[in-house]
Residue, then its C-alpha position, 0 to 999 in steps of 0.5 A: m500500500d502506497f500513500l498518495n501525496p496531498l495534491d493527488a489525494i485531492f484529485l481522488a477525493f473530489e471526483s464524482r459523476e459530474h467531475p471525472m478526474h482523469v486526463g486524456g489524449l487523442q493521437l491520430f496516426e498516419p499508417p506507413a505506405d506499405a500498411g495492409p488492411e489489417f494493420a490496425r487490428e494487428l497493432y491492437e493485438t500486439m498492444a494487448a499482448a504486452t502483459e508485463v504491467r508496471p506498478r503505476f498501471r496496477r494502482h487503484p484506490s485502496r478500500m478502507f472502512g468498507g469504501f474506497s479511500s483517497l489516501a492510499w493506493s492498492h496494487a492489482e495482482n492481475v490486470d485484465l488487459h482486454y478490459h483496459v485495452r480495447r478496439s473500436a471502429l467508427p460508423s461510416p463515413g468515419g469523419m472527424g465529427d464521428l471520432l470526436d463524438l466517440t471521444e466525448r463519450l469516452h472522456g465523460q465516463l468515470l474510470d472503474r475504481h475497482r480496477p487500475l485507473w487507466e484505459t486505452r482505445l485504438i479507433e479505426g474507420l476514419d475516412d482518410g485512412r488514419f487511425a486514432v488512439y485515445v488514452k485516459m489516466h486518472h490525474a492522481l496517477i500522472d500530471g500532464v508533463s509526465a504523461m507527455r514524456l511517457l508518450q514520447r518514450t513509447l514512440t520513436d523518431d525512426p520510421l523503420d523501427t517497428r517495435v511496439r512500445v506501450p505506456w503500461v510496459t515502458p519503464p523510466p530511464v535507468t539513471k543514477d538520478a532516477f534511481e535516487a529519485e525513486h528512493v527518496d521520502s514520500p511527498w507526505q514525509q518531505l512536507r512533514r519534514a519541511l514544515p518547521r523549515i517553512i515556518r522558520n524561514s521568514r524569507s519563504i513566507a515573505t517572498p510571496l507576501r511581498g508579491i501579493i502586497d506590491g501587486r506582482l501576484t494575481l490573486p485568487m477570488t478576483a476573477p469575474p463571474t462568467m458563464f464558465n463558472v457555474p456547476i457542471g454536469g458529467a457529459r463533455s464536449i471536445a474541440v481540437r485543432s492544430w496550428p503551425m509553430e512558425r506562426v506563433n514563433a513569428i509573433r514571439t520574435a516580433t514582440g519579445a514575448t514567449v511562446n506561452d505568452v502568445v498562446l495565452a493571448m490567442s486564448a484570451a482573444a478567443l475567450r473574448a470573442y466567444l463571450i461577446e458572441h454569447d453576450a456574456l463578456p464581463a467588464d473585468p479581465l478573465i483570470a487563467m490558472v497556468p500550471v508550471n512544471i517544477r520537477s527536477a530532471a530525475e523526478s520527471d521520469a522517476s517520480e509519480g503523481n503531480i509536482v506543479a506550481a499554479c500561476l495565475a495569469n491576467l488574460a486582459t480580456h477587457l482590452d480591445d487592442p491585441i498588442e496591449r492584451l499580449t503585453a499585459i499577459s506577458t507582464s502578468m506571467r513574468e512577475t508571477k514566475q519571478v515570485f515562484t522561482q524564488l521559492p523552494k519546490l515545496e514552498a511553491m507547491a504550498l503556495s499553489a495549494l493556497l491559491m487553489t483552495p477556493l476551487g476545492v471549497s466551491v465543490i462542497p455543498g452550500f458553497e457552489g454559489l460563491p460570488r467570485m472564483p479563484f480563476n475562470l479556467v485552466i490553460s496548460n501548455v505541455p511540451g511534446p515531441r519536437k520532431p516527427v515520431y512514429m509507432q510501428g512505422a505509423r507517423l504521429d499526425s496530431n496529438y490532442p491533450l484532453s484535460i479536466p473541466f471542474d465544477s465552476q470551471a466549465m472549460n479547459i484549454t490544453l495544448t502541446s507541441n508536436s513536431e512543427n505544430l501546436d495541437f490544441g484540445i478544448v474540453g467543456c461541460r456539454r450542458t453549460v458551454p454551448d457551441l464549443d465546436r466554434f471555439p477553434d475558429h475564435l483561436e484562429a481569429g485571435l492568432a490572425e489578429l496578432e499577425r496583422a498587428v505585428a506585420 
């Protein structure tokens, strides 16, 4: 039995039918030129035959006092791979709409807590000849950065390498640092040991307090109420699209902003247009929570669970000018990062937990109607492959990350780099976020607006 770290325990404790707490990904692959009609079936059979399942993929919540616990993991002795790894086909004609319809249904379904908390589905029948792989894992098992690095270790940059590597078998790299990271104290032990130091270390406390006092930190509970900040249901809507990285880099070069700043500005423009379209744009700027990875190189591969800091970014949606909006976003992110980078890792995680505490309170009965939210939505940029990668000779064409809408957080925007593209996955509550399929058009308009402004 293994104890969860505090953040992972929260992901298990807050899960309900309306709030599935898994992250996912939808990968589209282009089969090799010499692939036969049975390529997808044979690939599925090879995947399902990989039965040496790693410990992470055997974990499920332990049972205590007659029910499931959110404090500790149990490990399944036997994993039924034919339950966890399945094959599906789309109805004819098999367009992207059919694929997204199936993915929406899969992404809205809870994982079975009696079993290890992950599933994989190989999906064939797309009319353009591609096939898809949908994967979901409970967020208590993995964070976005770790999930992307795990995916990259299952792929290869050699199109002639036909070995099939699957996440549940792929081991972490064996290095001295990784070995040491696997044998350090648990996060609970580290936090308990660090608490006296945190209390004694006035600098650790004073640094974020000074950031709050002088306005360098965007505060929780300052986000304006929007149509996203309402109770949600369990059904999901999904929208996806890809953009060439060169378009984002051209704006970055022209303005001196970072890639993430430009992505946030695209998202801010899209949110502004979407809310205007629904006559729901607030006068105050929207606030986004932007997760920032704070793992060491060894922890990235050897440690499990979530090690992130929560930065709050002012999206400046009240500004009409795209360059003024980008400048405000860049300033907000730069100053927030400056505060976090001055803190040791555990203190940064503690401050992040403080910033996110109101979100947890909002799911408690009786607190759903809080007049202000800690932030309006999560926007996450996860590093992905920087060059073309393959699985059994099939090229990864698109890699759409799919994350979690929360109660009072009805939309999530997550993106990842994929060779020369940025792949966006937008997930929303089906009941409370209408016309989500139009949102990628607003993202394109936001990017084009920035391009015109810097031309």
